[in-house]
N, C-alpha and C positions, 0 to 999 in steps of 0.2 A: 518379805519372805523370799529367800533366794531359791531359784530353781537349780536342779543339779545340772552340771555340765557333763556328767558322766552318762553314757548310754551303753546298751548292750554291745559287745564287740562285733565289729562288722564280719569277722571271720568265725563267729560262733557256730558250732555244729551241735545240733541236738539229734543224736543218733537214735534210730529206731532199732531196738534189739528185742528179739523174741527169745528169751532165756527162761529156763525152767530149773527149779531147785527141789531137791529132796523127794523126788517122786518114788524112788525105789528104796527108801530107807526111813526108819522111824526116827522121831525126835526124842532125845533123852529128856526126862522130866526137868532136870536142872542142867540144861544144855550149856549155860554160860559158866564154864569152869566149875561145875558142881555148886554154884552159888545161888541160893534161893532168891536173894534180893535182886541181883543183876538180871537173873532170868525173868523174874516177875516184872521188872521195869521194862525190859525189851518186849516181853509178851504183852504188857499193857499198851505199849505204843502200837504194836502190830494190830491189836484188837480194834483200834480206831481207824486203821488205814482204809479198809474196803469202803466203808460208808463215807469217810472223809474225802477220799480221792474222787469218788463219784460226785461229791459236792463241788470239789475244785473244778472238775471238768465241765460241769453244768454252768458254773459261775463265769468261767472264762469264755466258753462257747457262746454265751448270750451276747457278747460284744464282738464276736469274730467278724461279722460283716462290716463293722465300722473301722476295722484295723487296716493299715496299709498292707500291701501284698506280702512283704517280707515277714511282718508280724503274724499275718494269717497263716503262713506256712509254719512258723514257730508254734502257733497255737495248735495246729494239727499234730505236730511232733510232740508237744506237751501232752495232748490228749492220748496219743498212742502210748507214751511212756507211762502215764498215770494208769491207763487201762491194764498195762502189763504188771504194774505194782499191785493193783487191786487183785488181779488173778493170783499172783504169787503169794500174797499175804492171806488170801482166802485159804490157800493150801497150807501155809504155815500155821494159821489159826486152827485149822482142822487137825493138824498134827499135834498141836498143843493140847487140843481136846482129847486126842487119842492117848496122849501121855498122862491123862488123868485130870486135867484142869477143866473146870466149867467156865467156858469163855462167853457163853450166852449173856450173862448179866453185864459183862463188860461191853459187849457189842450193843446191847440195849441202851446202856448209859451214853455211849457215843452217839447212837442214833437219836436219842432225845435231844442232845445238844445240837446236832445237825438240823433236826426238825425245828428247833427254836430259831436257828439261823435262817432257815428257809422262809420264815415268816417276815424277815426283813426285806428291804428293797433289793433289786438286783445289784445296785451299786454297793450297798452295804455287804452283800454276799461276796462281791468281788474284793472289797477291801478286807474282809475276813480271810479270804483265800490268800491275799497278799501277805497278811500277817502270818498265817500258818505256813506258807511256803518259805517265809524267812526263818521260821523256827526249824523246818526240816533242812533247809540249806545250811543253817548254822550247825546243827547236829551232824550233818553230812560232812561238812568241812572238818570238824573236829575228829570224826571217826576216821577219815582218810589221812589226816595229818598225824595222828597219834595212835600207834598200835595198841596202847594200853586199853583203849575202849573195848576191844574184842579179845584181849589177852585171856587165853585159856578156853575160849569158846570152841565148841565143836565145829568141824570144818565146814559142813554144809550150811548151817544157819549163818556162820560168819561170812560165807560167800554171798548169801542172799542179802545181808545187810550192807556189805561193801558195794555190791552192784546197785542197790537202791540208792546208796549215798552218791555214787558216780552220777546217776541220772538226776538226782536232786540238784547237784551243782550245775549240771549242764542247763537245766531249764529254770534256774532259780529266779530269773527276772521276767519270765513270760507273763505271769499274772500282773506283776507290777507295771510292765510296759503297757499291758492292756488297760490297767487302771488309769494310766496317764492319758491314753486315748479316750477312755470313757469320761474323764473329767476335764477334757481339753477346754471346755467353755467356762469352767469354774475359775475363780481367782486363785492364785497360788496359795493364799492363806486358807481359803475354804478347802482346797484339795489336801493341804497338809493337815488341817484340823480334823477332817473326816478320817483320814487314814490313821492318824495318831490316836484318836478317840476309839476307833474300832480295834486298834492294836491293844489298847489298855484292857478293853472288855474281853477280847479274844484271849489275851494272856491269862487272865484270871480263870476263864472257863477251861482253857487248855490244862493248866496246872491242876485244877480241881478234878477233871476227868482222869488224867494220867495217874495222879496219886491215889484216887479212890480205886481205880482199876488195879493198881499195884497192891494196895492194901487187901483187896478182895482175893488176889492170887496168893498173897502171903498167908492170909487167913486159911485158905484151903490147904496150905502146907503146914499149918500150925506154927507159922513163923512170923506172925504179925506182932512182933514184940520189940522191945527197946533195943536189944542187942542187934537184931537183924537190921532195924532201921538205922541205927548209928553206923553200922558198916556200909549200908547202902548209901546213906547221905554223905559219908566220907568219899565214896566213889563218885557221886553225882556232883558234889560241891567242893571236894578237895582235889585229888588228882585221879583221873584226868579231868574231872569237873565239867561234864557236858552241860549240866543244868546251871551251873555257875556262869558259864560263858553265855548260855542262852539268856539269862537275866540281863547281862550287859548288852546283848544285842537288841533287847527290847528298847532300850534307851537310844542305841545307835540308830535304830529304825525311825525313831521319832525326831531325829535331827532334820531341820530344814535342808533340802537339797540332797537327801539320802537317795542312793540308788544301789541295788544289790551288787552291781558289777564295779562298785568302788573298790571292792576286793576281788581281784582277778585270781582265782585259785584253780585255774585249769591245769596248772602244773601238777596238781595232785592226782589228776585223772590218769595220766600216762602210766605211772607206776602201778596204779590200782588195776587198770585194764590189763596190763601185762601179767600181773599176779593172778588175775582171774582167767587168763588165756582168752580175753575178749578184745585184744588189740585190733583185730580186723572188724570187730563189732557186728557186722551184718550177718544175720542168720546163725549166730553162735548159739550153742546149746550147752548148758552146764549140766 
């Protein structure tokens, strides 16, 4: 079982940004181009973030003291970014509630899954974090590389999702590098087997939660029907196809020698930061 010769870039910067979105404006009910399906899918994702990202922070923090100094600093930056994501998606979810959606059942479903994960060992929790961070990094890459993902979306939620995507790319390997440290005494085969097995389980639970949450929101709109789902699935698995690409990345992750920075997509960040007027990063407020 081959180990990866790829590692995180030596000049990688994980920037700390304190940015706020949508504080002084309401969220349209179907903010994604007036499309109930796309709006439901993104709202379903957002409903999982506050509890999910707290789980990620805890899982990575558990191994911080074992990490070399450079990785410890990246872990601190990762925790900062995830805490900002948590804060902003709490606000976004509250705005979705103000727009008339009942978000509580979605958050409860996500919390049940996270509570199930918390009963696993710290290493399994870290492996699950690696898997989910690969999902978010994949979705982030696609969102930044193809404007079709947010085509027609209202300006402020589009800015929120683009900012989130930027930071998911920046810190996409922190959990994975922490996992390599935590499993340094394992054989390469056992390290690969554990992360691949956890990825398979995590992928099934992730898809279950996201699609159940999406269906709940569509049901609230009276749109949980074949026509809406066919249109949504065409978006998710046709073009731009974020979930189609995600399925492919599940198998890419399971390759021996995989590392998140085998794809260096930092070139996507410069244009996105400029578009958001965050090119100076520090202390920016949206």
